C-alpha positions in Angstrom: -15.5 -2.4 -23.2 -16.9 -1.1 -20.3 -16.0 -2.3 -17.0 -18.5 -3.7 -14.7 -18.3 -1.0 -12.9 -18.7 1.6 -15.7 -21.8 -0.2 -16.6 -23.0 0.0 -12.9 -22.2 3.4 -12.6 -24.3 4.8 -16.1 -26.9 1.9 -15.0 -27.6 3.8 -11.7 -27.3 7.2 -12.8 -30.5 6.0 -15.4 -32.3 4.4 -12.2 -31.7 7.6 -9.8 -33.3 9.6 -13.3 -36.3 7.1 -13.0 -35.6 6.5 -16.7 -36.9 2.9 -17.2 -36.0 2.6 -20.5 -32.2 3.9 -20.1 -32.4 1.1 -17.1 -33.6 -1.7 -19.3 -30.8 -0.7 -21.7 -28.5 -1.8 -19.3 -29.5 -5.1 -19.4 -29.7 -7.8 -21.8 -32.9 -9.8 -23.6 -32.0 -12.5 -21.8 -30.7 -11.2 -18.4 -31.5 -12.3 -15.0 -31.9 -10.4 -11.8 -31.7 -12.1 -8.7 -33.2 -10.2 -5.8 -32.7 -10.8 -2.0 -35.4 -13.2 -1.9 -38.0 -14.4 -4.1 -37.8 -15.7 -7.6 -35.6 -14.3 -10.2 -36.3 -11.5 -12.6 -36.0 -13.1 -16.3 -35.4 -11.1 -19.5 -36.3 -7.6 -19.9 -40.2 -7.9 -19.6 -39.7 -9.4 -16.2 -36.8 -7.0 -15.2 -39.4 -3.8 -16.0 -41.7 -5.2 -13.7 -39.2 -5.0 -10.9 -38.4 -1.7 -11.7 -41.7 -0.2 -12.7 -43.1 -1.1 -9.1 -40.1 0.1 -7.4 -40.3 3.5 -9.3 -43.9 3.8 -8.6 -43.5 3.6 -4.5 -40.0 5.4 -4.2 -40.0 8.1 -6.4 -36.4 9.2 -5.6 -33.2 7.4 -5.5 -29.4 8.0 -4.5 -26.6 5.4 -5.0 -23.2 5.8 -4.3 -20.5 3.0 -4.8 -17.9 2.5 -1.9 -16.4 -0.3 -2.6 -15.3 -2.7 -5.9 -13.9 -6.0 -6.3 -13.4 -6.9 -10.0 -12.4 -10.1 -11.9 -12.8 -9.4 -15.8 -16.3 -9.3 -16.2 -17.7 -9.9 -12.8 -17.4 -7.6 -9.8 -18.4 -7.4 -6.4 -19.8 -3.8 -6.0 -20.8 -2.5 -2.4 -23.1 0.4 -2.5 -24.8 2.9 -0.2 -28.3 4.2 -1.4 -31.1 6.3 -0.3 -34.9 5.3 -1.7 -37.2 8.6 -1.2 -40.7 7.1 -0.8 -44.1 9.0 -2.1 -44.3 10.9 1.3 -40.7 12.4 1.2 -39.5 9.8 3.9 -35.7 8.7 3.2 -34.7 4.8 3.4 -31.0 4.9 4.1 -29.7 1.1 3.3 -26.5 -0.7 2.1 -25.9 -4.0 0.1 -23.9 -5.4 -2.6 -24.2 -6.5 -6.2 -22.5 -9.2 -7.8 -22.5 -8.9 -11.5 -21.3 -10.0 -14.8 -21.4 -7.8 -18.1 -21.0 -8.9 -22.0 -20.7 -6.5 -24.5 -21.4 -3.5 -22.3 -24.6 -4.8 -21.0 -25.3 -6.7 -17.5 -25.8 -10.5 -18.5 -27.0 -11.0 -14.9 -27.0 -9.3 -11.3 -27.2 -10.6 -7.6 -28.7 -8.6 -5.3 -27.7 -8.3 -1.4 -29.5 -6.2 0.8 -31.9 -6.1 3.5 -35.1 -5.8 2.0 -36.8 -5.1 5.4 -34.4 -2.1 5.8 -36.7 -0.1 2.7 -40.2 0.0 4.5 
């Protein structure tokens, strides 16, 4: 069984490649993603809508995990990221994802970051 960090590292590698199918493979069919604001994205279809829009608006992404606190299948992963928009402008920001994994996939993700920091 993979640790939450291992799942997150694989997920972020797929997201940095902007590979939507590979990103979605990291989620259970009934997974829930809680963004920093607004309603949650439920199931792969809803989660796909979020990523599709982000990947369209920001064709580049870099992510580094800088700290981890883990308790079994749950973890808080502090990260630093850079989104690159269509014009090549880099938007640096940081946050924390609190995650739970089951059978090597995300069951749920709660993302905490300042959404105004990315444009």
